C-alpha positions in Angstrom: 53.9 110.5 32.6 51.3 111.9 35.0 50.5 115.6 35.3 49.1 117.2 38.5 45.8 117.8 36.7 45.3 114.1 36.1 46.2 113.7 32.4 48.6 111.0 31.6 51.0 110.6 28.6 51.8 106.9 27.8 55.3 106.3 26.5 55.0 103.0 24.6 57.1 103.7 21.6 60.7 104.7 21.3 60.1 106.9 18.3 57.7 109.8 17.9 57.1 112.6 15.4 59.6 115.5 16.1 57.9 118.0 18.3 54.9 115.8 19.1 55.7 115.0 22.7 55.7 118.6 24.0 52.4 119.2 22.2 50.8 116.1 23.8 52.3 117.1 27.3 50.5 120.5 27.0 47.3 118.7 25.9 47.4 116.5 29.1 46.9 119.7 31.2 43.4 120.2 29.8 40.5 119.2 32.1 38.7 116.1 30.8 41.7 114.5 29.2 42.6 111.3 31.0 45.1 109.4 28.8 47.1 110.1 25.6 48.8 107.3 23.8 51.0 107.8 20.7 50.8 104.7 18.5 51.7 103.7 15.0 54.1 105.9 13.1 54.4 105.7 9.3 55.1 107.6 6.0 52.6 109.6 4.1 52.7 110.6 0.4 52.0 114.4 0.9 54.2 116.8 2.8 53.0 119.0 5.8 55.5 121.8 6.5 54.4 122.1 10.2 52.9 120.0 12.9 49.2 119.2 12.4 46.9 117.3 14.8 43.5 116.3 13.4 40.7 114.4 15.1 40.1 111.3 13.0 37.4 108.9 14.4 35.7 108.3 17.7 36.9 105.3 19.8 35.4 103.8 22.9 35.9 106.5 25.6 37.6 109.1 23.3 39.1 109.8 19.9 41.8 108.8 17.5 44.0 111.6 16.2 46.3 111.8 13.3 49.5 113.8 13.8 51.3 114.9 10.7 54.7 116.6 10.2 56.7 116.5 7.0 56.0 113.2 5.3 55.4 111.3 8.5 52.2 110.6 10.4 51.5 109.1 13.8 48.3 107.8 15.3 47.4 109.2 18.8 44.7 107.8 21.0 43.0 110.1 23.5 40.7 108.9 26.3 38.6 111.9 27.2 35.2 113.2 28.3 35.5 116.1 25.9 33.3 116.4 22.8 34.9 116.4 19.4 34.5 120.2 19.2 36.0 120.8 22.7 39.0 118.5 21.8 39.5 120.4 18.5 39.6 123.7 20.4 42.1 122.3 23.0 44.3 121.0 20.1 44.1 124.5 18.4 45.2 126.1 21.7 48.2 123.8 22.2 49.4 124.1 18.6 49.4 128.0 18.9 52.2 127.9 21.5 
């Protein structure tokens, strides 16, 4: 999925965390974000009542995020020029909506 600003959301899985795709689509609109790829989905022990996105570790060309909702987590890979702080600010903005 390609947005006019250049960010792209890759659909390589048939299942995603509920509510994750709209958040990622809004994140693709930020300048400096090239590609967002949702990846492995799994179960966590603790419960998160609402959607959380946390920057986990740097990867080549970007960052790995962990999305959490309920007892489910999903890895999300972002290719970006943004720094960790700039990406965290962008995530905070899209989660407010």
